[in-house]
KOLPAKOL-89177 format. One line per field, with one value per residue (C-alpha): residue number from 1; x negated, y negated, z. Coordinates in nm, 3 decimals. Layout:
# KOLPAKOL-89177
resi: c(NUM:...);
u: c(X:...);
v: c(Y:...);
w: c(Z:...);
//
This chain:
# KOLPAKOL-89177
resi: c(1:2:3:4:5:6:7:8:9:10:11:12:13:14:15:16:17:18:19:20:21:22:23:24:25:26:27:28:29:30:31:32:33:34:35:36:37:38:39:40:41:42:43:44:45:46:47:48:49:50:51:52:53:54:55:56:57:58:59:60:61:62:63:64:65:66:67:68:69:70:71:72:73:74:75:76:77:78:79:80:81:82:83:84:85:86:87:88:89:90:91:92:93:94:95:96:97:98:99:100:101:102:103:104:105:106:107:108:109:110:111:112:113:114:115:116:117:118:119:120:121:122:123:124:125:126:127:128:129:130:131:132:133:134:135:136:137:138:139:140:141:142:143:144:145:146:147:148:149:150:151:152:153:154:155:156:157:158:159:160:161:162:163:164:165:166:167:168:169:170:171:172:173:174:175:176:177:178:179:180:181:182:183:184:185:186:187:188:189:190:191:192:193:194:195:196:197:198:199:200:201:202:203:204:205:206:207:208:209:210:211:212:213:214:215:216:217:218:219:220:221:222:223:224:225:226:227:228:229:230:231:232:233:234:235:236:237:238:239:240:241:242:243:244:245:246:247:248:249:250:251:252:253:254:255:256:257:258:259:260:261:262:263:264:265:266:267:268:269:270:271:272:273:274:275:276:277:278:279:280:281:282:283:284:285:286:287:288:289:290:291:292:293:294:295:296:297:298:299:300:301:302:303:304:305:306:307:308:309:310:311:312:313:314:315:316:317:318:319:320:321:322:323:324:325:326:327:328:329:330:331:332:333:334:335:336:337:338:339:340:341:342:343:344:345:346:347:348:349:350:351:352:353:354:355:356:357:358:359:360:361:362:363:364:365:366:367:368:369:370:371:372:373:374:375:376:377:378:379:380:381:382:383:384:385:386:387:388:389:390:391:392:393:394:395:396:397:398:399:400:401:402:403:404:405:406:407:408:409:410:411:412:413:414:415:416:417:418:419:420:421:422:423:424:425:426:427:428:429:430:431:432:433:434:435:436:437:438:439:440:441:442:443:444:445:446:447:448:449:450:451:452:453:454:455:456:457:458:459:460:461:462:463:464:465:466:467:468:469:470:471:472:473:474:475:476:477:478:479:480:481:482:483:484:485:486:487:488:489:490:491:492:493:494:495:496:497:498:499:500:501:502:503:504:505:506:507:508:509:510);
u: c(1.679:1.349:1.133:0.924:0.588:0.525:0.388:0.188:-0.035:-0.412:-0.467:-0.623:-0.418:-0.094:-0.192:-0.268:0.055:0.256:0.093:0.163:0.524:0.571:0.425:0.649:0.954:0.882:0.817:1.167:1.359:1.284:1.386:1.687:1.785:2.061:2.398:2.465:2.719:2.550:2.444:2.373:2.190:2.396:2.485:2.209:2.207:2.363:2.262:2.178:1.810:1.836:2.040:1.775:1.497:1.681:1.723:1.344:1.252:1.523:1.267:1.078:0.775:0.479:0.245:-0.068:-0.159:-0.534:-0.644:-0.526:-0.455:-0.221:-0.063:0.033:0.141:0.374:0.504:0.615:0.755:0.959:1.107:1.173:1.362:1.601:1.969:2.144:1.921:1.568:1.472:1.118:0.944:0.585:0.343:0.162:0.254:0.024:0.129:-0.166:-0.185:-0.059:0.188:0.344:0.366:0.565:0.789:0.843:0.962:1.186:1.352:1.396:1.560:1.795:1.878:1.986:2.230:2.016:2.066:1.725:1.656:1.313:1.192:0.864:0.673:0.614:0.238:0.131:0.426:0.277:0.220:0.488:0.805:0.857:0.866:1.066:1.342:1.364:1.392:1.649:1.869:1.919:2.266:2.124:1.820:1.829:1.516:1.462:1.166:1.090:1.028:0.974:0.756:0.990:0.768:0.676:0.362:0.167:-0.144:-0.198:-0.404:-0.137:0.142:-0.031:-0.088:0.266:0.400:0.173:0.472:0.608:0.280:0.402:0.689:0.511:0.213:0.431:0.438:0.609:0.328:0.566:0.511:0.778:0.958:1.285:1.451:1.815:1.799:1.629:1.259:1.027:0.671:0.492:0.136:-0.113:-0.128:-0.029:0.078:-0.227:-0.506:-0.765:-0.537:-0.508:-0.870:-0.809:-1.001:-1.317:-1.513:-1.378:-1.146:-1.011:-1.005:-0.644:-0.387:-0.012:0.226:0.543:0.801:1.145:1.374:1.521:1.280:1.390:1.702:1.487:1.281:1.607:1.727:1.404:1.467:1.827:1.719:1.483:1.713:1.997:1.787:1.870:1.503:1.528:1.617:1.756:1.519:1.769:1.782:1.404:1.301:1.473:1.405:1.107:1.192:1.001:1.157:1.273:1.571:1.587:1.555:1.238:1.099:1.184:1.006:0.698:0.678:0.692:0.316:0.313:0.557:0.389:0.575:0.826:0.818:1.151:1.367:1.355:0.974:0.976:1.207:1.004:0.691:0.871:0.969:0.604:0.495:0.759:0.628:0.274:0.381:0.307:0.563:0.593:0.807:0.782:0.909:0.914:0.842:0.867:0.843:1.178:1.244:1.306:1.662:1.651:1.293:0.976:0.783:0.969:0.756:1.060:1.062:0.696:0.671:0.470:0.688:0.463:0.151:0.294:0.359:0.002:-0.149:0.066:-0.044:-0.414:-0.361:-0.208:-0.535:-0.707:-1.015:-1.051:-0.921:-1.019:-0.937:-0.953:-0.872:-0.966:-0.982:-1.091:-1.048:-0.929:-0.675:-0.739:-0.462:-0.608:-0.961:-0.845:-0.668:-0.960:-1.202:-0.963:-0.959:-1.335:-1.387:-1.214:-1.426:-1.221:-1.440:-1.345:-1.466:-1.405:-1.432:-1.395:-1.541:-1.895:-1.973:-2.035:-1.721:-1.483:-1.264:-1.182:-1.499:-1.317:-1.183:-1.536:-1.669:-1.412:-1.489:-1.862:-1.801:-1.674:-1.956:-2.168:-1.869:-1.733:-2.064:-2.145:-1.833:-1.908:-1.733:-1.886:-1.869:-1.908:-1.885:-1.812:-2.096:-1.986:-2.205:-2.090:-2.221:-1.874:-1.683:-1.579:-1.315:-1.127:-1.181:-1.197:-1.524:-1.769:-1.847:-2.207:-2.114:-1.810:-1.788:-1.582:-1.381:-1.158:-0.786:-0.644:-0.464:-0.486:-0.513:-0.575:-0.514:-0.651:-0.565:-0.189:-0.089:-0.138:-0.043:-0.015:0.120:0.059:-0.091:-0.453:-0.610:-0.629:-0.415:-0.250:-0.111:-0.052:0.110:0.178:0.289:0.558:0.429:0.557:0.426:0.494:0.368:0.362:0.324:0.175:-0.144:-0.152:-0.134:-0.383:-0.629:-0.582:-0.635:-0.933:-1.091:-1.016:-1.179:-1.500:-1.655:-1.593:-1.803:-2.103:-2.424:-2.426:-2.090:-2.089:-2.338:-2.353:-2.374:-2.579:-2.758:-3.129:-3.199:-3.331:-3.009:-2.963:-2.795:-2.905:-2.720:-2.824:-2.770:-2.902:-3.176:-3.261:-3.211:-3.119:-3.181:-2.918:-2.567:-2.555:-2.473:-2.484:-2.725:-2.861:-2.594:-2.320:-2.470:-2.485:-2.122:-2.022:-2.214:-2.063:-1.705:-1.763:-1.815:-1.460:-1.177:-0.978:-0.994:-0.626:-0.523:-0.723);
v: c(-1.329:-1.435:-1.680:-1.934:-2.085:-2.326:-2.618:-2.455:-2.725:-2.691:-2.759:-2.433:-2.436:-2.483:-2.208:-1.970:-2.044:-2.012:-1.677:-1.545:-1.658:-1.509:-1.173:-1.161:-1.254:-1.006:-0.735:-0.788:-0.835:-0.592:-0.630:-0.416:-0.290:-0.480:-0.328:-0.450:-0.321:-0.065:-0.190:0.076:0.076:-0.018:0.252:0.309:0.074:0.201:-0.061:0.020:0.005:0.275:0.490:0.452:0.531:0.843:0.955:0.943:1.092:1.282:1.464:1.349:1.148:0.970:0.687:0.609:0.248:0.290:-0.074:-0.397:-0.554:-0.272:-0.263:-0.630:-0.628:-0.329:-0.441:-0.769:-0.578:-0.360:-0.669:-0.834:-0.536:-0.510:-0.576:-0.457:-0.424:-0.449:-0.298:-0.357:-0.278:-0.364:-0.402:-0.720:-0.996:-1.294:-1.629:-1.625:-1.588:-1.228:-1.270:-1.582:-1.429:-1.141:-1.380:-1.596:-1.298:-1.176:-1.519:-1.514:-1.171:-1.302:-1.595:-1.338:-1.192:-0.901:-0.816:-0.831:-0.679:-0.730:-0.556:-0.680:-0.560:-0.832:-0.783:-1.075:-1.314:-1.600:-1.843:-1.736:-1.865:-2.149:-1.909:-1.648:-1.888:-2.056:-1.722:-1.596:-1.895:-1.754:-1.594:-1.283:-1.234:-1.071:-1.073:-0.861:-0.817:-0.476:-0.431:-0.802:-0.954:-1.096:-1.393:-1.595:-1.799:-1.936:-1.771:-1.396:-1.405:-1.577:-1.373:-1.053:-1.189:-1.325:-0.977:-0.767:-0.654:-0.472:-0.341:0.017:-0.101:-0.356:-0.123:0.084:-0.076:-0.006:0.065:0.172:0.037:0.103:-0.084:0.047:-0.104:-0.042:0.291:0.429:0.371:0.350:0.248:0.419:0.382:0.204:-0.157:-0.446:-0.765:-0.990:-1.092:-0.846:-0.551:-0.662:-0.756:-1.130:-1.219:-1.430:-1.216:-0.869:-0.653:-0.303:0.011:0.124:0.356:0.366:0.556:0.459:0.733:0.796:1.091:1.293:1.170:0.805:0.883:0.990:0.670:0.474:0.674:0.580:0.212:0.234:0.427:0.147:-0.136:0.004:0.132:-0.152:-0.256:-0.447:-0.800:-1.072:-1.366:-1.600:-1.363:-1.385:-1.744:-2.069:-2.240:-2.476:-2.844:-2.871:-2.559:-2.643:-2.537:-2.257:-2.521:-2.654:-2.300:-2.234:-2.553:-2.463:-2.124:-2.251:-2.225:-1.870:-1.719:-1.501:-1.585:-1.311:-1.167:-1.149:-0.881:-0.661:-0.647:-0.590:-0.294:-0.163:-0.168:0.038:0.296:0.323:0.368:0.635:0.831:0.810:0.910:1.260:1.527:1.693:1.767:1.574:1.545:1.210:1.219:0.945:0.903:0.843:0.490:0.453:0.490:0.363:0.244:0.280:0.333:0.653:0.966:1.151:0.913:0.955:0.900:1.212:1.383:1.295:1.399:1.750:1.771:1.663:1.922:2.188:2.067:2.089:2.433:2.552:2.493:2.793:2.633:2.255:1.953:1.597:1.338:0.966:0.746:0.396:0.498:0.844:0.920:1.282:1.375:1.711:1.868:1.735:1.833:2.186:2.239:2.099:2.331:2.623:2.583:2.525:2.849:3.042:2.884:2.583:2.292:1.967:1.644:1.313:0.949:0.682:0.345:0.284:0.048:-0.232:-0.175:-0.115:-0.416:-0.279:-0.239:-0.062:0.201:0.268:0.292:0.562:0.742:0.748:0.983:1.250:1.238:1.522:1.753:1.678:1.750:2.039:2.223:2.173:1.855:1.686:1.331:1.009:0.642:0.347:0.110:-0.255:-0.334:-0.031:-0.043:0.004:-0.230:-0.440:-0.172:-0.302:-0.679:-0.977:-1.098:-1.228:-0.960:-1.037:-1.199:-0.982:-0.674:-0.358:-0.179:0.128:0.109:0.405:0.693:0.995:1.372:1.637:2.002:2.260:2.170:2.140:1.904:1.533:1.315:0.938:0.717:0.468:0.709:0.696:0.989:0.832:0.838:0.505:0.640:0.996:0.923:0.551:0.371:0.487:0.597:0.719:0.930:1.147:1.505:1.576:1.911:1.835:1.981:1.692:1.424:1.608:1.622:1.257:1.135:1.367:1.202:0.853:0.935:1.074:0.729:0.656:0.956:0.872:0.796:0.449:0.381:0.586:0.707:1.083:1.143:1.450:1.615:1.540:1.884:1.737:1.649:1.320:1.196:1.033:0.828:0.916:0.682:0.682:0.437:0.496:0.713:0.549:0.688:0.458:0.389:0.106:-0.223:-0.596:-0.643:-0.503:-0.707:-0.523:-0.188:-0.302:-0.417:-0.083:0.101:-0.109:-0.076:0.296:0.308:0.186:0.440:0.320:0.616:0.705:0.354:0.354);
w: c(1.961:1.804:1.999:1.808:1.900:1.614:1.811:2.087:2.236:2.216:2.588:2.718:3.038:2.845:2.605:2.889:3.072:2.752:2.684:3.034:3.025:2.678:2.776:3.082:2.876:2.603:2.858:2.995:2.671:2.392:2.030:1.940:1.595:1.415:1.341:0.988:0.735:0.509:0.167:-0.090:-0.420:-0.722:-0.977:-1.234:-1.531:-1.852:-2.105:-2.466:-2.374:-2.108:-2.344:-2.613:-2.365:-2.246:-2.606:-2.649:-2.310:-2.125:-1.912:-1.603:-1.713:-1.556:-1.662:-1.460:-1.377:-1.346:-1.367:-1.208:-1.545:-1.648:-1.303:-1.312:-1.675:-1.644:-1.304:-1.464:-1.764:-1.529:-1.367:-1.704:-1.844:-1.547:-1.614:-1.297:-0.992:-0.856:-0.518:-0.393:-0.065:0.017:0.305:0.203:-0.042:-0.085:-0.236:-0.478:-0.856:-0.872:-0.587:-0.733:-1.081:-0.937:-0.743:-1.052:-1.255:-0.973:-0.955:-1.334:-1.307:-1.038:-1.266:-1.528:-1.276:-1.154:-0.786:-0.617:-0.275:-0.121:0.194:0.339:0.642:0.903:0.939:0.719:0.691:0.898:0.613:0.366:0.525:0.277:-0.019:0.172:0.274:-0.065:-0.247:0.003:-0.079:-0.429:-0.448:-0.615:-0.388:-0.044:0.169:0.478:0.711:0.861:1.236:1.306:1.575:1.835:1.918:1.609:1.553:1.258:1.403:1.375:1.695:1.902:1.752:1.861:2.211:2.251:2.163:2.384:2.587:2.281:2.143:2.107:1.885:1.667:1.625:1.390:1.045:0.713:0.464:0.185:-0.167:-0.429:-0.707:-0.851:-1.159:-1.252:-1.069:-1.381:-1.331:-1.030:-0.951:-0.661:-0.535:-0.317:-0.436:-0.217:-0.394:-0.399:-0.634:-0.503:-0.587:-0.951:-1.022:-1.001:-0.685:-0.699:-0.451:-0.366:-0.576:-0.517:-0.723:-0.682:-0.839:-0.910:-1.130:-1.318:-1.333:-1.478:-1.433:-1.149:-0.877:-0.907:-0.706:-0.409:-0.432:-0.421:-0.121:0.058:-0.002:0.118:0.429:0.535:0.422:0.635:0.924:1.162:1.167:0.839:0.954:0.726:0.725:0.891:1.189:1.236:1.179:1.095:0.767:0.807:0.783:0.457:0.304:-0.046:-0.247:-0.501:-0.772:-0.609:-0.582:-0.946:-1.047:-0.842:-1.013:-1.371:-1.418:-1.281:-1.530:-1.790:-2.113:-2.178:-2.527:-2.702:-2.548:-2.856:-2.846:-2.469:-2.505:-2.798:-2.583:-2.319:-2.579:-2.685:-2.321:-2.265:-2.564:-2.424:-2.073:-1.948:-1.855:-1.517:-1.214:-0.892:-0.540:-0.364:0.008:0.267:0.640:0.802:0.935:1.304:1.428:1.786:1.841:1.629:1.954:2.046:2.013:1.882:1.586:1.494:1.115:1.030:0.771:0.476:0.670:0.710:0.334:0.255:0.489:0.327:-0.015:0.075:0.225:-0.105:-0.294:-0.449:-0.607:-0.561:-0.372:-0.464:-0.197:-0.275:0.023:0.133:0.499:0.608:0.977:0.985:1.249:1.421:1.211:0.885:0.980:1.056:0.726:0.525:0.703:0.652:0.274:0.264:0.456:0.181:-0.092:-0.201:-0.313:-0.138:-0.302:-0.128:-0.234:0.032:0.126:0.241:0.526:0.275:0.068:0.360:0.436:0.785:0.989:1.272:1.031:0.907:1.262:1.337:1.009:1.086:1.378:1.137:0.882:1.019:1.063:0.714:0.547:0.778:0.668:0.301:0.190:-0.117:0.018:-0.181:-0.078:-0.305:-0.392:-0.373:-0.673:-0.872:-1.226:-1.375:-1.146:-1.445:-1.505:-1.203:-1.208:-1.440:-1.583:-1.479:-1.221:-1.125:-0.794:-0.722:-0.503:-0.532:-0.265:-0.272:-0.196:-0.392:-0.218:-0.447:-0.415:-0.682:-0.598:-0.842:-1.201:-1.157:-0.875:-0.810:-0.515:-0.559:-0.284:-0.006:0.249:0.359:0.541:0.886:1.203:1.118:0.791:0.911:1.249:1.306:0.988:0.749:0.407:0.072:-0.213:-0.516:-0.536:-0.908:-1.077:-1.417:-1.565:-1.811:-1.544:-1.325:-1.614:-1.711:-1.355:-1.317:-1.623:-1.490:-1.156:-1.306:-1.335:-0.967:-0.855:-1.073:-0.875:-1.034:-0.866:-0.545:-0.286:-0.234:0.141:0.230:0.519:0.528:0.676:1.000:1.177:0.997:0.680:0.360:0.096:-0.260:-0.553:-0.908:-0.816:-0.450:-0.142:0.188:0.535:0.686:0.566:0.310:0.481:0.418:0.707:1.030:1.209:1.020:1.123:1.485:1.471:1.323:1.598:1.876:1.751:1.725:2.101:2.162:2.208:1.908:1.669:1.713:1.606:1.280);
//
């Protein structure tokens, strides 16, 4: 049973009493997984288009989505070309320009008769229930929420407090991000569904990365989706919260999305564009890895989602000459720190790109990262941090860019000149031990080289600070135009906040 708190009174005494009662209740009654009939992926589509595509490229192929513009365009094109099924899981989905465009095209696909299954983590669903319920009313759309908060509230603050009794369960989130179309093509990477991940935000946009793939690895991506969909922790919306009184119909939702539909080219041209992309795509072999969803309880230590973390450590340890790590949040676990230092000791060059204090959208994550700076550099890591006013930030956001800032959200790894990892996993305890994550490990010299070229601009001193020892026990941040003795920050207050948060024992939660 889900308990709602939609009209909590503002009287402080009432709020306090409600909180105490809720914590007591939730401490006594824990959320249990559902026992639903299994629902599997549909057989792969076999339309004339897929046959024609297979005739052009029968091998496993990969196409990088390096910019937000390409990522949104080809994501919509994937949805538009579907004829049988669309399965999509994601961590965050905002009802903004990008988010509503994606929803509009999903509804249009469902209108064509495509079966659409959407799995969304419950971290940021507070203000999306109107759209969720309306979409779920469509006969061809099924919506489920992963590991839901038992006590509901429109406020993130109150929802966290009302669910304190189950913190160890709700602390484990589904960070997976995949899109599968007709069982023939998949998209895997780091982007959430919101304007800032596609370069459309007015203030802060992210440099991110995804890959479209077709071939033998798509089956494993589909198996991942089915595993989470049928895990018992994927709850149909109606089992979590009732439809709001002002929730509209599917027709009303469709009408509200009219202005968000990107006009679809005629189907012949759409399919022709896909054939061109397939010819441009790069060959390779890949394995898709994912953390297993919880069976009995996400809080159980025996169900720790660390399968992908083990694969990444093994991948780093396989390096013979170079490892390039690109991660939004860098808080090395002891196991990760050990393997990085092991490869450095045998002469492997380790280059790292992560967020600076100014570009990091999670101050607590940066505070935890700061504690590792001296050790990372001391053992030989070539460390770089993104500049929010990077000279080339227009690559990742719409013009004008003068007043806009850049952050890093990509999760990428290059090992030697052969192997590439692209996925949802940051290099921090939250990704490596707490949340579930996904990723492709791709063996392809061509893809490795192309991504290496695309990342060159991000390491330039005009776009990233080089963090180095100053030779006197301190650090310095070197750019093309200046050298800083303190980490780049918006203000002294931000540095003080970073320092204070760093005193708290929260590293294992970052």
